[in-house]
C-alpha positions in Angstrom: 170.2 84.1 159.2 171.7 80.6 159.4 173.4 79.0 156.4 173.2 75.7 155.4 176.8 74.6 154.2 178.0 71.3 152.7 181.0 70.3 154.6 184.3 69.7 152.7 187.0 68.3 154.7 190.2 69.7 154.4 193.4 70.4 155.7 193.2 73.9 154.8 191.8 76.1 157.5 189.3 78.6 156.5 186.0 78.2 154.8 184.8 75.0 154.6 182.4 74.6 151.8 179.8 76.3 149.5 176.3 77.4 150.3 173.4 75.3 148.7 172.7 78.5 146.6 175.9 78.8 145.7 175.9 75.0 144.3 172.7 75.6 142.6 173.9 78.6 140.9 177.2 76.5 139.6 174.9 73.5 138.6 172.9 76.1 136.7 175.8 77.5 134.4 176.8 73.8 133.8 173.6 73.0 132.3 173.3 76.2 130.1 176.8 75.6 129.0 175.9 72.3 128.0 172.3 73.6 126.6 174.8 75.2 124.2 177.5 73.3 123.2 175.5 69.8 122.4 173.7 71.4 119.5 176.9 73.1 118.4 178.7 69.4 118.6 176.0 67.6 116.9 176.1 70.1 114.3 179.6 69.2 114.1 179.3 65.3 113.9 176.4 65.5 111.5 178.7 67.9 109.5 181.8 65.3 109.7 179.3 62.2 108.9 178.2 64.2 105.8 181.3 64.9 104.5 182.7 61.6 105.1 179.6 60.3 103.1 180.3 62.5 100.4 183.7 61.0 99.9 181.9 57.8 99.7 179.5 58.6 97.3 182.3 59.7 95.2 184.2 56.2 95.2 181.0 53.9 95.1 179.8 56.1 91.9 183.5 54.9 90.5 183.2 51.1 91.0 182.6 49.4 87.5 179.8 47.1 88.6 177.6 50.3 89.3 174.6 50.8 87.2 172.2 53.2 88.9 173.5 55.4 91.5 171.1 58.4 92.5 172.5 60.1 95.8 169.8 62.6 95.7 171.7 66.0 95.8 171.1 68.9 93.7 174.4 69.7 93.0 173.8 70.7 89.5 171.6 73.4 90.7 168.3 72.1 88.9 165.6 70.5 91.1 163.6 68.7 88.4 166.5 65.8 87.7 168.0 63.0 89.6 171.3 62.4 87.7 172.5 59.1 87.4 176.1 59.1 88.6 177.1 55.9 88.1 180.4 55.3 86.0 180.1 51.9 85.4 176.9 52.6 83.2 178.4 53.8 79.4 175.5 56.2 79.3 175.4 59.8 81.1 171.7 59.4 82.5 169.0 61.6 84.5 166.0 60.3 85.8 163.0 62.7 85.8 160.9 62.4 89.0 157.4 63.0 87.9 153.6 61.8 87.9 153.9 61.7 84.0 156.4 60.3 81.9 157.4 60.8 78.3 160.2 58.4 77.4 159.8 58.9 73.6 161.0 62.7 74.3 163.6 62.0 77.0 165.1 58.9 75.9 168.0 58.0 78.2 167.1 60.6 80.7 164.2 61.2 83.4 162.4 64.9 85.3 160.8 66.3 88.8 157.3 67.4 87.8 155.0 66.6 84.8 157.1 67.6 81.6 155.9 70.2 79.6 153.7 71.4 82.5 154.0 73.3 86.0 157.3 71.7 87.2 155.1 71.8 90.8 152.7 69.4 89.3 153.1 65.7 90.8 156.4 66.1 91.8 158.0 64.9 95.1 159.0 67.3 97.5 162.5 68.0 97.8 163.4 67.9 102.0 166.8 67.1 104.1 167.6 63.5 103.8 170.1 61.9 106.6 171.7 65.3 107.5 170.6 68.6 107.2 171.5 70.0 104.0 171.4 66.5 102.4 168.9 65.9 99.6 166.1 63.4 99.5 162.7 63.3 98.2 159.2 63.0 100.0 156.8 60.7 98.0 153.1 60.8 99.1 151.9 57.3 97.8 148.9 58.5 96.0 147.8 56.4 92.9 149.3 58.0 89.4 151.2 60.4 91.9 154.9 60.9 92.4 157.9 58.6 91.7 161.2 58.8 89.9 161.3 56.9 86.8 164.2 56.0 84.5 164.2 55.5 80.4 163.3 52.1 79.1 166.8 52.2 77.8 167.9 52.0 81.6 165.3 49.1 82.2 165.9 47.1 78.9 169.6 47.2 78.6 171.0 47.5 82.0 169.0 46.1 84.8 167.8 42.8 82.9 170.4 40.8 85.2 171.2 37.2 84.1 173.7 37.5 86.9 174.2 38.4 90.4 173.3 41.9 91.3 172.5 44.2 94.4 169.5 46.9 95.0 170.2 49.0 97.7 168.3 52.2 99.4 168.0 54.8 102.1 164.3 55.3 103.0 162.2 56.6 105.9 158.6 55.9 106.6 156.1 55.7 109.5 153.1 54.2 107.2 152.7 50.8 106.9 150.3 49.7 104.1 146.8 50.9 105.2 144.9 48.0 103.8 146.9 45.4 104.5 148.1 44.9 101.0 152.0 44.8 99.5 153.8 47.0 97.2 154.5 50.5 98.7 157.3 50.4 96.3 160.9 51.7 97.2 163.1 50.8 93.9 161.1 48.5 91.2 162.2 47.2 87.8 158.2 46.6 87.1 155.9 43.9 88.4 157.5 40.8 86.8 161.3 40.9 87.5 162.7 42.4 90.6 161.4 44.8 93.0 162.0 46.3 96.6 158.6 47.1 98.4 156.8 47.2 101.9 155.1 44.1 103.2 151.5 44.7 103.7 150.3 45.4 106.9 153.4 44.5 109.2 155.9 47.4 108.1 158.5 44.9 107.4 160.6 45.6 103.6 160.8 42.6 101.0 162.7 41.9 98.2 161.1 39.8 95.2 162.6 38.0 92.4 160.2 36.7 89.9 161.9 33.1 89.1 164.1 33.3 91.8 162.3 33.5 95.6 160.2 36.4 97.4 162.2 37.7 100.6 160.7 39.2 103.4 162.5 40.9 106.3 161.8 40.0 110.0 162.5 44.2 111.3 160.0 46.9 110.9 161.1 50.0 109.1 157.9 52.0 109.6 159.1 54.0 112.7 159.6 57.1 111.0 163.9 56.3 111.1 166.3 56.4 108.5 167.0 52.7 107.0 169.3 50.9 104.9 167.4 48.2 102.8 169.4 45.8 100.6 168.6 43.1 98.3 171.3 40.5 96.8 171.2 37.8 94.5 174.1 35.6 94.6 174.2 33.5 91.4 177.6 31.9 92.3 176.0 30.7 95.9 172.3 30.2 94.5 171.3 32.6 97.1 169.1 35.4 97.8 169.3 37.7 100.7 167.6 40.7 102.2 169.2 43.0 105.0 167.9 46.0 107.0 170.3 48.4 108.6 173.3 46.2 107.5 172.2 43.0 109.1 170.8 39.8 107.1 167.5 39.2 108.0 166.6 36.5 105.3 168.0 34.0 102.7 166.7 31.9 100.1 169.2 29.1 99.1 169.5 26.3 96.1 168.1 28.8 93.9 168.5 27.3 90.2 166.2 29.4 88.3 166.8 32.3 86.1 165.4 35.9 86.8 162.7 36.9 84.7 163.3 40.0 82.5 161.4 43.0 81.9 161.2 45.9 79.2 160.0 48.3 82.1 162.0 51.2 83.4 163.4 51.0 86.5 160.9 53.3 89.0 161.7 54.8 92.4 158.9 55.3 94.7 156.5 53.3 92.5 156.2 50.2 90.2 156.2 50.9 86.5 153.9 48.1 85.6 151.4 49.5 88.4 151.4 53.1 88.0 147.4 53.9 88.4 147.7 51.7 91.3 148.1 52.4 95.1 151.6 51.4 95.2 153.3 54.4 95.5 156.0 54.9 98.4 154.5 56.9 101.7 157.9 59.0 102.8 161.1 59.7 102.1 164.0 58.4 100.0 167.5 59.4 100.1 169.7 57.3 98.1 169.4 54.7 95.6 172.0 52.2 94.1 171.8 48.9 91.5 174.9 47.0 90.7 175.6 43.9 88.6 177.5 42.3 91.4 176.7 40.5 94.7 177.4 42.0 97.8 178.8 39.9 100.5 177.8 40.0 104.2 180.9 42.4 105.6 180.1 44.6 102.8 176.7 45.3 103.4 177.0 45.9 106.6 180.2 48.5 105.8 177.8 50.3 103.4 175.4 50.7 106.4 178.0 51.8 108.9 179.9 54.3 107.0 176.6 56.0 106.1 174.4 56.0 108.9 173.1 59.3 110.0 
């Protein structure tokens, strides 16, 4: 039987090359090794990114201007609480994640699941966040459904801003508003002051501030991927800005008004002024922060690049 050889030019006398079968065997072995190594390498990269984020998370929690910081980790072993880790806030707080909240009972606290009922009743579902093992909450968006609600003390005393502030969150969704209306809530301080939510029908994100401006991003975020959305009011510059994945998307300038105040609590995944309406978030939320300082373009970009999956 004749053999097919691949000729290799060489000054060495002897066998001139490899048979096609031998080359196919070598290629197959290489592909198998790549198939084994790539997932291992990917897991190693993910673990390294998760570890780097852990350090970043601990650092920003100590920022004196941080008012609310939920990292969506379950380190305290309690699946029914979101811990507010912001050390800039003088209170130690939890946020109860529920479809039925009782601020009179929990004062400065908040729970996942309806208080006093089956813990699985009405609570968002814990899932992996940006990395395997990183916590996130998945919300179903149903009216009177799932959300994380802070206390009225948080709402009245700490997030009514007379000056600059920044709101940010990591989110994932593949569902724009089905009926073309606004308000799939990401994080809101009621309906009459500031709120960040999905725009109706288009999949863009909005950052609305009563008394200031209403901004919408150019980029869509309803592609099923993780996105970092940020809203900034910069009183010194008289600007309101919105960012997606560290990129400045839209700016309102020359703002001379004052942000309206609200007695409503901050809500994640819903609007505390419209619990019974169809404004719930449809998708996952990983990390949320609110701070009483305007982050600049470079810092927002750094927040994104330092924490992107």
